[in-house]
N, CA, C and O atoms as a Tinker XYZ file with bonds, in Angstrom:
   276  protein
     1  N      0.830000   -1.184000    0.000000    73     2
     2  CA     0.000000    0.000000    0.000000    64     1     3
     3  C      0.876000    1.250000    0.000000    63     2     4     5
     4  O      0.494000    2.258000   -0.595000    81     3
     5  N      2.018000    1.213000    0.639000    73     3     6
     6  CA     2.872000    2.394000    0.655000    64     5     7
     7  C      3.513000    2.649000   -0.700000    63     6     8     9
     8  O      3.764000    3.799000   -1.059000    81     7
     9  N      3.779000    1.594000   -1.455000    73     7    10
    10  CA     4.417000    1.779000   -2.756000    64     9    11
    11  C      3.456000    2.377000   -3.781000    63    10    12    13
    12  O      3.826000    3.308000   -4.496000    81    11
    13  N      2.251000    1.871000   -3.864000    73    11    14
    14  CA     1.319000    2.314000   -4.889000    64    13    15
    15  C      0.407000    3.444000   -4.426000    63    14    16    17
    16  O     -0.155000    4.154000   -5.260000    81    15
    17  N      0.251000    3.621000   -3.159000    73    15    18
    18  CA    -0.528000    4.746000   -2.655000    64    17    19
    19  C     -1.914000    4.351000   -2.183000    63    18    20    21
    20  O     -2.508000    3.380000   -2.652000    81    19
    21  N     -2.401000    5.127000   -1.249000    73    19    22
    22  CA    -3.710000    4.867000   -0.665000    64    21    23
    23  C     -4.827000    5.143000   -1.658000    63    22    24    25
    24  O     -5.818000    4.414000   -1.686000    81    23
    25  N     -4.686000    6.186000   -2.476000    73    23    26
    26  CA    -5.716000    6.517000   -3.453000    64    25    27
    27  C     -5.884000    5.391000   -4.476000    63    26    28    29
    28  O     -7.006000    5.046000   -4.847000    81    27
    29  N     -4.780000    4.829000   -4.923000    73    27    30
    30  CA    -4.853000    3.714000   -5.871000    64    29    31
    31  C     -5.552000    2.518000   -5.236000    63    30    32    33
    32  O     -6.304000    1.816000   -5.911000    81    31
    33  N     -5.321000    2.278000   -3.973000    73    31    34
    34  CA    -5.991000    1.191000   -3.270000    64    33    35
    35  C     -7.496000    1.437000   -3.181000    63    34    36    37
    36  O     -8.294000    0.527000   -3.408000    81    35
    37  N     -7.874000    2.652000   -2.855000    73    35    38
    38  CA    -9.296000    2.990000   -2.737000    64    37    39
    39  C     -9.991000    2.844000   -4.090000    63    38    40    41
    40  O    -11.095000    2.304000   -4.159000    81    39
    41  N     -9.365000    3.315000   -5.154000    73    39    42
    42  CA    -9.950000    3.207000   -6.490000    64    41    43
    43  C    -10.062000    1.745000   -6.913000    63    42    44    45
    44  O    -11.075000    1.340000   -7.483000    81    43
    45  N     -9.041000    0.964000   -6.640000    73    43    46
    46  CA    -9.068000   -0.460000   -7.007000    64    45    47
    47  C    -10.182000   -1.195000   -6.270000    63    46    48    49
    48  O    -10.892000   -2.001000   -6.872000    81    47
    49  N    -10.343000   -0.931000   -4.997000    73    47    50
    50  CA   -11.403000   -1.574000   -4.227000    64    49    51
    51  C    -12.773000   -1.139000   -4.733000    63    50    52    53
    52  O    -13.681000   -1.963000   -4.848000    81    51
    53  N    -12.932000    0.152000   -5.037000    73    51    54
    54  CA   -14.202000    0.645000   -5.564000    64    53    55
    55  C    -14.549000   -0.017000   -6.887000    63    54    56    57
    56  O    -15.678000   -0.471000   -7.075000    81    55
    57  N    -13.595000   -0.077000   -7.803000    73    55    58
    58  CA   -13.846000   -0.654000   -9.115000    64    57    59
    59  C    -14.175000   -2.134000   -8.995000    63    58    60    61
    60  O    -15.127000   -2.602000   -9.618000    81    59
    61  N    -13.417000   -2.871000   -8.216000    73    59    62
    62  CA   -13.688000   -4.301000   -8.054000    64    61    63
    63  C    -15.055000   -4.548000   -7.427000    63    62    64    65
    64  O    -15.793000   -5.423000   -7.881000    81    63
    65  N    -15.398000   -3.796000   -6.400000    73    63    66
    66  CA   -16.705000   -3.967000   -5.754000    64    65    67
    67  C    -17.845000   -3.550000   -6.680000    63    66    68    69
    68  O    -18.896000   -4.191000   -6.690000    81    67
    69  N    -17.651000   -2.492000   -7.453000    73    67    70
    70  CA   -18.702000   -2.026000   -8.354000    64    69    71
    71  C    -18.948000   -3.025000   -9.469000    63    70    72    73
    72  O    -20.098000   -3.276000   -9.829000    81    71
    73  N    -17.902000   -3.592000  -10.017000    73    71    74
    74  CA   -18.055000   -4.547000  -11.103000    64    73    75
    75  C    -18.671000   -5.850000  -10.609000    63    74    76    77
    76  O    -19.500000   -6.444000  -11.299000    81    75
    77  N    -18.280000   -6.291000   -9.441000    73    75    78
    78  CA   -18.817000   -7.537000   -8.889000    64    77    79
    79  C    -20.286000   -7.364000   -8.493000    63    78    80    81
    80  O    -21.085000   -8.284000   -8.668000    81    79
    81  N    -20.644000   -6.202000   -7.965000    73    79    82
    82  CA   -21.991000   -6.000000   -7.436000    64    81    83
    83  C    -23.034000   -5.698000   -8.509000    63    82    84    85
    84  O    -24.230000   -5.781000   -8.231000    81    83
    85  N    -22.620000   -5.355000   -9.711000    73    83    86
    86  CA   -23.565000   -4.965000  -10.749000    64    85    87
    87  C    -23.851000   -6.101000  -11.710000    63    86    88    89
    88  O    -23.044000   -7.008000  -11.911000    81    87
    89  N    -25.029000   -6.011000  -12.290000    73    87    90
    90  CA   -25.381000   -6.907000  -13.387000    64    89    91
    91  C    -24.826000   -6.283000  -14.654000    63    90    92    93
    92  O    -25.294000   -5.227000  -15.079000    81    91
    93  N    -23.845000   -6.914000  -15.259000    73    91    94
    94  CA   -23.282000   -6.370000  -16.490000    64    93    95
    95  C    -23.929000   -7.060000  -17.678000    63    94    96    97
    96  O    -24.003000   -8.287000  -17.733000    81    95
    97  N    -24.395000   -6.260000  -18.629000    73    95    98
    98  CA   -25.066000   -6.794000  -19.794000    64    97    99
    99  C    -24.803000   -5.903000  -20.990000    63    98   100   101
   100  O    -24.431000   -4.740000  -20.840000    81    99
   101  N    -24.996000   -6.448000  -22.170000    73    99   102
   102  CA   -24.933000   -5.630000  -23.378000    64   101   103
   103  C    -26.332000   -5.293000  -23.881000    63   102   104   105
   104  O    -26.479000   -4.552000  -24.853000    81   103
   105  N    -27.350000   -5.826000  -23.233000    73   103   106
   106  CA   -28.734000   -5.531000  -23.584000    64   105   107
   107  C    -29.203000   -4.345000  -22.740000    63   106   108   109
   108  O    -29.704000   -4.524000  -21.630000    81   107
   109  N    -29.038000   -3.145000  -23.273000    73   107   110
   110  CA   -29.348000   -1.944000  -22.506000    64   109   111
   111  C    -30.835000   -1.661000  -22.423000    63   110   112   113
   112  O    -31.238000   -0.716000  -21.744000    81   111
   113  N    -31.669000   -2.453000  -23.097000    73   111   114
   114  CA   -33.112000   -2.275000  -22.965000    64   113   115
   115  C    -33.662000   -3.048000  -21.767000    63   114   116   117
   116  O    -34.827000   -2.879000  -21.407000    81   115
   117  N    -32.845000   -3.888000  -21.151000    73   115   118
   118  CA   -33.270000   -4.622000  -19.955000    64   117   119
   119  C    -33.370000   -3.647000  -18.778000    63   118   120   121
   120  O    -32.828000   -2.543000  -18.832000    81   119
   121  N    -34.060000   -4.058000  -17.727000    73   119   122
   122  CA   -34.280000   -3.166000  -16.602000    64   121   123
   123  C    -32.978000   -2.821000  -15.875000    63   122   124   125
   124  O    -32.900000   -1.786000  -15.213000    81   123
   125  N    -31.971000   -3.659000  -15.987000    73   123   126
   126  CA   -30.694000   -3.399000  -15.341000    64   125   127
   127  C    -29.648000   -2.910000  -16.346000    63   126   128   129
   128  O    -28.471000   -2.806000  -16.000000    81   127
   129  N    -30.046000   -2.614000  -17.554000    73   127   130
   130  CA   -29.121000   -2.189000  -18.590000    64   129   131
   131  C    -28.518000   -0.816000  -18.345000    63   130   132   133
   132  O    -27.335000   -0.605000  -18.614000    81   131
   133  N    -29.314000    0.122000  -17.839000    73   131   134
   134  CA   -28.815000    1.470000  -17.609000    64   133   135
   135  C    -27.765000    1.493000  -16.497000    63   134   136   137
   136  O    -26.776000    2.217000  -16.605000    81   135
   137  N    -27.959000    0.725000  -15.445000    73   135   138
   138  CA   -26.960000    0.700000  -14.378000    64   137   139
   139  C    -25.679000    0.028000  -14.852000    63   138   140   141
   140  O    -24.586000    0.407000  -14.432000    81   139
   141  N    -25.807000   -0.955000  -15.713000    73   139   142
   142  CA   -24.636000   -1.598000  -16.288000    64   141   143
   143  C    -23.843000   -0.602000  -17.126000    63   142   144   145
   144  O    -22.617000   -0.538000  -17.031000    81   143
   145  N    -24.536000    0.160000  -17.932000    73   143   146
   146  CA   -23.882000    1.167000  -18.765000    64   145   147
   147  C    -23.240000    2.250000  -17.907000    63   146   148   149
   148  O    -22.148000    2.722000  -18.224000    81   147
   149  N    -23.898000    2.645000  -16.837000    73   147   150
   150  CA   -23.361000    3.686000  -15.956000    64   149   151
   151  C    -22.074000    3.230000  -15.283000    63   150   152   153
   152  O    -21.131000    4.014000  -15.171000    81   151
   153  N    -22.016000    1.994000  -14.837000    73   151   154
   154  CA   -20.800000    1.476000  -14.196000    64   153   155
   155  C    -19.657000    1.406000  -15.197000    63   154   156   157
   156  O    -18.521000    1.745000  -14.865000    81   155
   157  N    -19.943000    0.973000  -16.409000    73   155   158
   158  CA   -18.896000    0.906000  -17.435000    64   157   159
   159  C    -18.365000    2.307000  -17.733000    63   158   160   161
   160  O    -17.152000    2.498000  -17.830000    81   159
   161  N    -19.245000    3.277000  -17.879000    73   159   162
   162  CA   -18.822000    4.660000  -18.131000    64   161   163
   163  C    -18.005000    5.199000  -16.962000    63   162   164   165
   164  O    -16.997000    5.872000  -17.176000    81   163
   165  N    -18.421000    4.918000  -15.740000    73   163   166
   166  CA   -17.710000    5.389000  -14.558000    64   165   167
   167  C    -16.319000    4.787000  -14.461000    63   166   168   169
   168  O    -15.362000    5.499000  -14.158000    81   167
   169  N    -16.188000    3.506000  -14.709000    73   167   170
   170  CA   -14.886000    2.840000  -14.646000    64   169   171
   171  C    -13.966000    3.375000  -15.744000    63   170   172   173
   172  O    -12.781000    3.599000  -15.497000    81   171
   173  N    -14.488000    3.581000  -16.938000    73   171   174
   174  CA   -13.679000    4.130000  -18.029000    64   173   175
   175  C    -13.240000    5.561000  -17.711000    63   174   176   177
   176  O    -12.099000    5.932000  -17.988000    81   175
   177  N    -14.128000    6.359000  -17.137000    73   175   178
   178  CA   -13.775000    7.731000  -16.773000    64   177   179
   179  C    -12.679000    7.760000  -15.707000    63   178   180   181
   180  O    -11.761000    8.576000  -15.787000    81   179
   181  N    -12.768000    6.892000  -14.727000    73   179   182
   182  CA   -11.735000    6.825000  -13.688000    64   181   183
   183  C    -10.406000    6.397000  -14.295000    63   182   184   185
   184  O     -9.359000    6.940000  -13.940000    81   183
   185  N    -10.437000    5.429000  -15.204000    73   183   186
   186  CA    -9.205000    4.958000  -15.846000    64   185   187
   187  C     -8.566000    6.049000  -16.697000    63   186   188   189
   188  O     -7.348000    6.226000  -16.666000    81   187
   189  N     -9.379000    6.780000  -17.456000    73   187   190
   190  CA    -8.836000    7.868000  -18.277000    64   189   191
   191  C     -8.262000    8.992000  -17.422000    63   190   192   193
   192  O     -7.216000    9.551000  -17.751000    81   191
   193  N     -8.929000    9.319000  -16.349000    73   191   194
   194  CA    -8.433000   10.362000  -15.441000    64   193   195
   195  C     -7.121000    9.940000  -14.790000    63   194   196   197
   196  O     -6.197000   10.745000  -14.670000    81   195
   197  N     -7.039000    8.690000  -14.374000    73   195   198
   198  CA    -5.811000    8.192000  -13.755000    64   197   199
   199  C     -4.667000    8.173000  -14.767000    63   198   200   201
   200  O     -3.527000    8.486000  -14.423000    81   199
   201  N     -4.967000    7.808000  -16.004000    73   199   202
   202  CA    -3.938000    7.816000  -17.038000    64   201   203
   203  C     -3.442000    9.224000  -17.295000    63   202   204   205
   204  O     -2.240000    9.446000  -17.442000    81   203
   205  N     -4.356000   10.174000  -17.351000    73   203   206
   206  CA    -3.971000   11.577000  -17.573000    64   205   207
   207  C     -3.116000   12.093000  -16.415000    63   206   208   209
   208  O     -2.138000   12.808000  -16.637000    81   207
   209  N     -3.477000   11.737000  -15.188000    73   207   210
   210  CA    -2.685000   12.148000  -14.028000    64   209   211
   211  C     -1.309000   11.496000  -14.028000    63   210   212   213
   212  O     -0.335000   12.104000  -13.587000    81   211
   213  N     -1.223000   10.266000  -14.517000    73   211   214
   214  CA     0.065000    9.575000  -14.514000    64   213   215
   215  C      1.032000   10.190000  -15.513000    63   214   216   217
   216  O      2.245000   10.069000  -15.340000    81   215
   217  N      0.532000   10.845000  -16.548000    73   215   218
   218  CA     1.416000   11.500000  -17.510000    64   217   219
   219  C      2.056000   12.763000  -16.949000    63   218   220   221
   220  O      3.156000   13.138000  -17.354000    81   219
   221  N      1.381000   13.408000  -16.035000    73   219   222
   222  CA     1.895000   14.656000  -15.486000    64   221   223
   223  C      1.860000   15.749000  -16.537000    63   222   224   225
   224  O      0.820000   15.988000  -17.151000    81   223
   225  N      2.974000   16.405000  -16.748000    73   223   226
   226  CA     3.026000   17.473000  -17.745000    64   225   227
   227  C      3.594000   16.983000  -19.077000    63   226   228   229
   228  O      3.748000   17.773000  -20.008000    81   227
   229  N      3.903000   15.698000  -19.176000    73   227   230
   230  CA     4.448000   15.152000  -20.420000    64   229   231
   231  C      3.337000   14.970000  -21.446000    63   230   232   233
   232  O      2.201000   14.667000  -21.082000    81   231
   233  N      3.654000   15.151000  -22.723000    73   231   234
   234  CA     2.646000   14.901000  -23.768000    64   233   235
   235  C      2.462000   13.401000  -23.982000    63   234   236   237
   236  O      3.337000   12.602000  -23.649000    81   235
   237  N      1.331000   13.038000  -24.533000    73   235   238
   238  CA     1.051000   11.632000  -24.792000    64   237   239
   239  C      2.018000   11.071000  -25.828000    63   238   240   241
   240  O      2.560000    9.980000  -25.652000    81   239
   241  N      2.229000   11.808000  -26.889000    73   239   242
   242  CA     3.182000   11.422000  -27.922000    64   241   243
   243  C      4.233000   12.506000  -28.022000    63   242   244   245
   244  O      3.907000   13.664000  -28.284000    81   243
   245  N      5.486000   12.148000  -27.818000    73   243   246
   246  CA     6.551000   13.133000  -27.946000    64   245   247
   247  C      6.905000   13.307000  -29.421000    63   246   248   249
   248  O      6.767000   12.363000  -30.198000    81   247
   249  N      7.355000   14.487000  -29.817000    73   247   250
   250  CA     7.712000   14.695000  -31.219000    64   249   251
   251  C      8.839000   13.757000  -31.676000    63   250   252   253
   252  O      8.849000   13.327000  -32.830000    81   251
   253  N      9.768000   13.440000  -30.800000    73   251   254
   254  CA    10.866000   12.543000  -31.164000    64   253   255
   255  C     10.352000   11.137000  -31.453000    63   254   256   257
   256  O     10.859000   10.466000  -32.352000    81   255
   257  N      9.362000   10.689000  -30.707000    73   255   258
   258  CA     8.816000    9.346000  -30.930000    64   257   259
   259  C      7.997000    9.285000  -32.210000    63   258   260   261
   260  O      7.939000    8.235000  -32.849000    81   259
   261  N      7.369000   10.377000  -32.596000    73   259   262
   262  CA     6.559000   10.388000  -33.808000    64   261   263
   263  C      7.408000   10.445000  -35.081000    63   262   264   265
   264  O      6.965000    9.987000  -36.135000    81   263
   265  N      8.614000   10.998000  -34.998000    73   263   266
   266  CA     9.480000   11.146000  -36.163000    64   265   267
   267  C     10.307000    9.902000  -36.460000    63   266   268   269
   268  O     10.919000    9.825000  -37.525000    81   267
   269  N     10.347000    8.939000  -35.565000    73   267   270
   270  CA    11.130000    7.719000  -35.795000    64   269   271
   271  C     10.472000    6.870000  -36.855000    63   270   272   273
   272  O      9.247000    6.761000  -36.903000    81   271
   273  N     11.281000    6.270000  -37.704000    73   271   274
   274  CA    10.746000    5.385000  -38.741000    64   273   275
   275  C     11.258000    3.984000  -38.593000    63   274   276
   276  O     10.905000    3.111000  -39.385000    81   275
């Protein structure tokens, strides 16, 4: 926990509990389809935010990496 951080632990526990506790389906017309879609959107948003934070001030693609052939 000290190496990866308390926030990472809290997010991991939240994501695991949310995925286990929800009915996940691809049939969004079912009565539990909207909650399934909401959990997927929430998990993706958390992952994208964490990825953006992990980059810091660095760009996603550096100009030197794009010019290599």
